[in-house]
C-alpha positions, 0 to 999 in steps of 0.5 A: 478449470477451477480457479486458484484463489488468493486467500486473505482478508475480511471486511477490511479487505472489502473496505480497501478495495471499495475505496480503490475502485471509487478512486480509479473510476474518478481518476479514469474519468478525469483523465479520459480527455487528457493527452497522457497514456494512463496506466494502472499498476498493481505491485502485489497483484496475486491471482486476481481473485480473493477469498478467506478460509476459516480463521486462517492466520496470515502475517500473524493476523486472524481473519473471519470466515468468508465463503464467497469468491470475490474480485481482487484489485487486478480484476477491479481495475479491469472492470473500471470504465472508462478504462486505462491504456495499460495494466501492469500486474506484478506478482513474484509468486509463480503459481499466483502469476500463472493464474494472473495471466488468465486475465487476458482470456477473461478480458479479451478486449483488454488483452493487449493492454494487460502486462503481467510481470513475474518479478519482485515488486521493489526491483521492478518498480524502481526500474519502471520509475527510472526513465524519461517516458513518464513525461507522456504517462500518468499512473495509479499504483496500488501498493498492497503488500502482505507485510513489510515488503515495500522499502523506502527507496521504492517510494522515493523512486515512485515520487521521482516520476512526478507522474504516479498517484499511490495507494499504499497499504502500510503494515500498521500492526506489524510496525507496532509490534516491533516497537516493543514497550521495553525499547529493546528492539533487536538489530534485525527488527531495527534494520527492517524498520529503517528500510520501510521508514527510510530513516532511523530517527523513529527510535528517538521519537518513539521512545524517551529516556527519563531519569527517576529516583530508584531504590539504589539511586537514580536510574534511567528508564525507557518510556514508549511514546508510540501508540497507533496515533503516533505511527499514523502521524509519523507515516503521513509526515514521512511520506510528505518528505518525498511526495508533494501531496499526501492525504492527511486522513489515511484510513485505519483498517481493523480486523474482526477483533477491532485491532488496527492492522493496516493504514490505507494511505494516499500520495501524489507525486505530481508537483502541479498544484492543480493536479495535486489538489484535484487528486487530494480532493478525490482521495480525501473523499474516498478515505472518509468513513 
């Protein structure tokens, strides 16, 4: 039977998955003699495969042509050795989920460890994080949404476990486009930005009011102070308010037009200084260009 393919991405997709694979290998090696059950969680698992058609537009971004079928994050995790004790793959789309379940047939030796979940990622993760079992588990979570699906309360739930390392693909271009130069942000956009950033203080930081002398006297104008560098710094600072460790060198991922579209971030929820520094040292190395 011909495999269903998840169509998206380009060189930036290859780049993010290369970094993920590198971290998973280092993580699994470091944890192989520990007393914990280690888990890999993929919150937007798709089909397990990836490809990209000619100039398909996804979330308003144009991606270059890619002919070959390649492994997605779920299949990459299953290929990592030493392996994990559990693999949780979350996918809301029923068709993609049906293909995802076939991974049990492709990896029969791991079939009893693969747990596909046909659920909303935010809802499932918040439920998964709310429990005492994290004392005996450690996990790596890959948050790879197509857009602005990940809400801040989900990140707070993840941080509360004190057991999960997080790779988060933050939708940099989507957020940047919402920060209109005029400062006139529609209420619906403000609500989405509040949900993803967990606060509304971004507006006063992103925009400044200045009084100038106009033709008819003094007038107040809005000055945008929110380029990509601002957003990157803001996101790292926000993550640092809930996670004890955040890599300060997130990776900027750009499309074929050299436009930044995503920011690959790393955070660790474990407050142990030793665990935190080990994870951050590995992540910083993985994130370097």
